[in-house]
C-alpha positions as CSV (number, residue, x, y, z in Angstrom):
1,M,-83.4,87.4,54.0
2,N,-84.1,90.7,55.7
3,Q,-85.0,88.9,59.0
4,F,-81.6,87.1,58.8
5,I,-79.7,90.3,58.2
6,R,-81.5,92.0,61.2
7,S,-80.7,89.0,63.4
8,F,-77.1,89.0,62.3
9,A,-76.8,92.7,63.0
10,T,-78.3,92.3,66.4
11,L,-75.8,89.6,67.3
12,L,-72.9,91.7,66.0
13,I,-73.9,94.8,68.0
14,S,-74.4,92.7,71.1
15,G,-70.9,91.2,70.7
16,C,-69.4,94.6,70.3
17,L,-71.2,95.9,73.4
18,A,-69.9,93.0,75.4
19,Q,-66.4,93.7,74.4
20,V,-66.8,97.4,75.4
21,V,-68.2,96.4,78.8
22,W,-65.3,93.9,79.3
23,A,-62.7,96.5,78.4
24,Q,-64.2,99.0,80.8
25,F,-64.2,96.5,83.8
26,N,-61.0,94.6,82.9
27,I,-59.0,97.0,85.1
28,I,-60.7,95.6,88.2
29,G,-61.5,92.1,86.9
30,P,-58.7,89.6,86.1
31,G,-56.0,92.3,86.2
32,F,-53.6,93.2,83.4
33,Q,-52.6,90.1,81.4
34,P,-49.7,90.6,78.9
35,D,-49.6,88.5,75.8
36,E,-46.5,86.5,74.7
37,N,-44.9,89.7,73.3
38,G,-45.2,91.5,76.7
39,T,-48.0,93.8,75.5
40,N,-51.4,94.3,76.9
41,P,-54.1,94.4,74.2
42,D,-56.8,95.1,76.8
43,A,-55.0,98.1,78.5
44,P,-57.1,101.3,78.4
45,R,-55.7,103.9,76.0
46,S,-53.8,106.8,77.4
47,E,-56.0,109.8,77.4
48,K,-55.7,113.2,79.1
49,T,-58.0,113.6,82.1
50,S,-58.6,116.5,84.5
51,S,-55.8,117.3,86.9
52,N,-58.3,117.5,89.8
53,F,-58.2,114.6,92.2
54,D,-61.2,112.8,90.6
55,T,-59.6,109.7,89.1
56,G,-59.7,106.5,91.0
57,A,-61.4,105.5,94.3
58,S,-59.4,106.3,97.4
59,I,-59.3,106.2,101.2
60,K,-57.9,108.6,103.7
61,H,-57.5,107.9,107.4
62,C,-56.8,111.4,108.8
63,S,-56.6,115.0,107.7
64,Q,-52.9,114.8,107.1
65,C,-52.8,111.2,106.0
66,P,-52.0,110.4,102.3
67,D,-54.9,109.9,99.9
68,M,-54.6,106.2,99.0
69,V,-55.7,104.8,95.6
70,L,-56.7,101.2,95.2
71,I,-54.4,99.6,92.6
72,P,-55.9,96.4,90.9
73,A,-54.1,93.1,90.9
74,G,-52.4,92.0,87.7
75,I,-49.4,90.7,85.9
76,F,-46.9,92.9,84.0
77,F,-43.5,92.7,82.5
78,M,-41.0,94.6,84.7
79,G,-37.8,96.2,83.3
80,S,-36.6,96.9,79.8
81,E,-33.7,96.3,77.5
82,E,-32.5,99.9,77.7
83,N,-30.0,99.6,80.4
84,Q,-28.1,96.7,82.0
85,N,-29.7,97.2,85.4
86,E,-33.2,97.0,83.9
87,R,-32.5,93.5,82.6
88,P,-33.8,90.9,82.2
89,K,-37.3,91.9,81.5
90,H,-39.4,89.5,83.5
91,S,-43.0,88.8,84.4
92,V,-44.2,89.8,87.9
93,S,-47.6,89.1,89.6
94,I,-48.9,91.9,91.7
95,S,-51.6,91.6,94.4
96,S,-54.0,94.5,94.8
97,F,-52.8,97.2,97.2
98,Y,-53.2,100.9,98.0
99,M,-50.8,103.5,96.7
100,G,-50.5,107.2,97.6
101,R,-52.2,109.4,95.0
102,T,-49.4,111.9,95.4
103,E,-45.9,112.1,96.9
104,I,-45.8,112.8,100.7
105,T,-45.9,116.6,101.1
106,Q,-43.9,118.9,103.3
107,G,-47.1,119.6,105.3
108,Q,-47.8,115.9,105.9
109,W,-44.2,115.3,106.9
110,T,-44.2,118.2,109.3
111,S,-47.4,117.2,110.9
112,I,-45.9,113.8,111.9
113,M,-42.2,114.7,112.5
114,G,-42.6,118.2,113.9
115,Y,-40.0,119.8,111.5
116,N,-39.6,120.3,107.8
117,T,-36.5,118.7,106.4
118,S,-36.9,120.1,102.9
119,R,-34.3,122.4,101.5
120,A,-35.1,123.0,97.8
121,D,-38.2,125.1,98.5
122,T,-40.5,125.6,101.5
123,C,-44.0,124.8,100.4
124,E,-46.7,122.9,102.4
125,D,-48.1,121.3,99.3
126,C,-44.8,120.6,97.6
127,P,-43.3,117.1,98.0
128,V,-41.0,116.6,101.0
129,E,-37.4,116.1,100.0
130,N,-34.0,115.8,101.5
131,V,-35.1,112.6,103.3
132,S,-33.1,109.4,103.6
133,W,-34.5,105.9,103.5
134,S,-33.8,105.8,107.3
135,D,-35.8,109.0,107.8
136,I,-38.7,107.6,106.0
137,E,-38.8,104.5,108.1
138,L,-39.1,106.7,111.2
139,F,-41.9,108.7,109.6
140,I,-43.8,105.5,108.8
141,R,-43.5,104.2,112.3
142,K,-44.8,107.4,113.7
143,L,-47.7,107.6,111.2
144,N,-48.7,104.0,111.9
145,Q,-48.7,104.7,115.6
146,K,-50.9,107.7,115.1
147,T,-53.4,106.1,112.8
148,G,-53.3,102.4,113.7
149,Q,-52.7,101.6,110.0
150,R,-49.9,99.8,108.3
151,Y,-48.4,102.2,105.8
152,R,-45.1,101.2,104.2
153,L,-42.9,102.0,101.2
154,P,-44.0,100.3,98.0
155,S,-41.8,97.5,96.6
156,E,-39.9,98.4,93.5
157,A,-42.2,96.0,91.5
158,E,-45.3,97.7,92.9
159,W,-43.9,101.1,92.1
160,E,-43.2,100.2,88.4
161,Y,-46.6,98.4,88.0
162,A,-48.4,101.5,89.4
163,A,-46.3,103.8,87.2
164,R,-47.0,101.9,84.1
165,A,-50.8,101.6,84.9
166,G,-51.3,98.8,82.3
167,T,-49.0,100.3,79.6
168,T,-45.8,98.8,78.2
169,T,-44.3,102.0,76.7
170,A,-41.4,104.1,78.0
171,W,-43.8,106.4,79.8
172,S,-47.4,105.6,80.8
173,H,-48.7,108.2,78.3
174,G,-46.8,106.6,75.4
175,T,-43.4,107.0,73.6
176,D,-43.6,110.7,72.7
177,K,-41.3,112.6,75.1
178,S,-42.7,115.9,73.8
179,N,-45.8,115.2,75.9
180,L,-43.9,114.4,79.0
181,G,-44.4,118.0,80.4
182,D,-48.1,117.3,80.6
183,Y,-47.4,114.6,83.2
184,A,-44.2,115.5,84.9
185,W,-42.0,118.2,86.4
186,Y,-38.5,117.6,85.2
187,E,-35.4,119.5,83.9
188,R,-37.3,121.2,81.0
189,N,-40.2,122.7,83.0
190,S,-39.5,122.6,86.7
191,G,-38.0,126.0,87.0
192,G,-35.2,124.5,89.0
193,K,-37.2,123.4,92.0
194,P,-39.9,120.9,92.9
195,Q,-43.5,122.0,92.5
196,K,-46.8,121.5,94.3
197,V,-48.1,117.9,94.0
198,G,-51.1,117.0,91.8
199,Q,-50.8,119.8,89.2
200,K,-50.0,117.6,86.2
201,L,-52.1,115.0,84.6
202,P,-52.5,111.6,86.4
203,N,-51.8,108.2,84.9
204,L,-54.6,105.7,84.2
205,F,-54.6,104.6,87.9
206,G,-55.2,108.1,89.1
207,L,-51.7,108.6,90.4
208,Y,-49.9,112.0,90.1
209,D,-46.2,112.8,89.7
210,M,-45.1,109.2,89.2
211,Y,-42.5,110.8,87.0
212,G,-40.4,113.8,88.1
213,N,-40.9,116.3,90.9
214,V,-39.0,114.2,93.4
215,A,-37.5,110.7,92.9
216,E,-39.2,108.2,95.1
217,W,-37.6,105.8,97.6
218,V,-38.9,102.2,97.5
219,A,-38.5,99.4,100.0
220,D,-35.9,97.4,98.0
221,C,-32.2,97.5,98.3
222,F,-30.5,98.2,94.9
223,H,-29.3,95.4,92.7
224,L,-27.3,95.8,89.5
225,N,-29.8,93.7,87.6
226,Y,-32.9,91.6,88.0
227,V,-31.3,88.2,88.1
228,G,-32.9,86.4,91.0
229,A,-35.5,89.1,91.6
230,P,-38.8,88.2,93.2
231,T,-41.7,87.6,90.8
232,D,-44.6,88.0,93.2
233,G,-44.3,91.8,93.9
234,R,-42.4,91.5,97.2
235,A,-39.6,93.9,98.0
236,W,-36.1,92.5,97.2
237,T,-34.3,92.8,100.5
238,T,-31.8,90.0,100.3
239,N,-28.0,90.2,99.4
240,C,-28.2,93.9,100.1
241,N,-24.5,94.2,101.0
242,S,-23.2,92.1,98.2
243,P,-21.1,93.4,95.3
244,Q,-24.4,93.4,93.3
245,S,-25.9,95.9,95.7
246,Y,-23.2,97.9,97.5
247,G,-25.7,98.4,100.4
248,Y,-27.7,101.0,98.4
249,G,-31.4,101.6,98.5
250,T,-33.5,102.1,95.4
251,V,-35.1,105.3,94.0
252,R,-37.5,105.4,91.1
253,G,-39.3,107.9,88.8
254,G,-36.7,110.7,88.4
255,S,-37.0,114.2,89.8
256,W,-37.2,117.9,88.9
257,V,-33.6,117.9,87.8
258,S,-33.8,114.7,85.7
259,S,-33.8,114.2,81.9
260,A,-36.7,112.6,80.1
261,E,-34.7,109.3,79.9
262,R,-34.4,109.1,83.7
263,L,-38.2,109.4,84.0
264,R,-39.0,106.2,82.1
265,S,-41.1,103.7,83.9
266,A,-38.2,101.2,84.0
267,Y,-35.4,103.5,85.0
268,R,-33.7,102.7,88.3
269,G,-31.3,104.5,90.6
270,G,-29.5,103.7,93.9
271,A,-28.4,105.7,96.9
272,G,-27.1,105.0,100.4
273,P,-30.0,104.5,102.8
274,S,-28.7,107.2,105.1
275,Q,-28.1,109.8,102.4
276,Q,-30.3,112.9,102.0
277,Y,-30.7,114.5,98.7
278,G,-32.8,117.6,97.8
279,Y,-34.4,115.7,94.9
280,D,-35.4,112.5,96.7
281,G,-38.8,112.0,98.4
282,F,-41.4,109.2,98.6
283,R,-45.0,108.1,98.5
284,L,-46.6,105.4,100.6
285,A,-48.3,102.1,100.0
286,R,-50.6,100.0,102.2
287,D,-51.9,96.5,102.0
288,L,-55.7,95.9,101.8
C-alpha cells in the first residue's frame, strides 16, 4: 500500500510539473487560444514587474531605431459590448510580429525628420505627438530607407492583441481601474502633459504605455463597427470613404488627457488622416 501511495504521488507531482512547464511556454507555443466563452484559461496572470526594459526579447537596428519586441502568434476575441463601435466581438487570428516596446519618442522622430513636431512638451524621451497619419507615413518611408527594414504601423487588430497580452479584461492588468496609474499616464496622474516613455509597468508582452501617454495611430481607416472586419489580423483599409468610415483614420489606447474608460483595450477613436493633435502619437510594427 505504501508503495502504491508513493507511486501515485510521483505521478501526481509529475503531472503538476508538466502543467507548470506548459503554462510557462504556452506564450510562445500554440499561441493564446480562447475557449467558447472568449476567455483564456492558460493566459499568464497579471503581475507587476520591474519598469526597466527587461521584459521580452527584442531587436534594434540602429541607435535611434525603436526597440522591437517579438509578439507571439495567437487567437483572441477583439472588441467588446461596451460601445457600438466595439461590436461585434469577434475572433481574430494573429501571426507573430514585432511591436515597438515604447511609443516613438521625440528624439527618434527628430533624428529621422530633422525637426521636432511636438507641442505639448519638449523632451527627447517623451513620445512624439502632434503628428498626423500622413506625417507618420513619411517618417516610416525615411526610416525604412535609412535602415533597409520594413517598419510599418500595426493593424488595429495587432494593436489590440498586443495591448491585451493574452487577457480578456477591460485593461491588461485586470478590471480594477484604481491600479491603472501603475501602467498608464492619463488624466488623473499625467500633470497635464505627456511623460517620458517606459516609466510605468509593462504589460505581459513587455510593452510600455499601451494605455495613455499619447493615443496611437494604427494602419486601419476607421469604421463605425466591426461588421465585415478582417479576421486574420490585416489592417482594414477598404470602404474608407463610405458613410461607415467618413475617411477617418483610427487611434487606439487613449492619451494623457483621457479618462480611464478611454484607455480600455477595446476602446477606439477616429480622426482625419491629415489632422495633428497634441495627444496623438504612434508606435511601430514590423513583420518577421
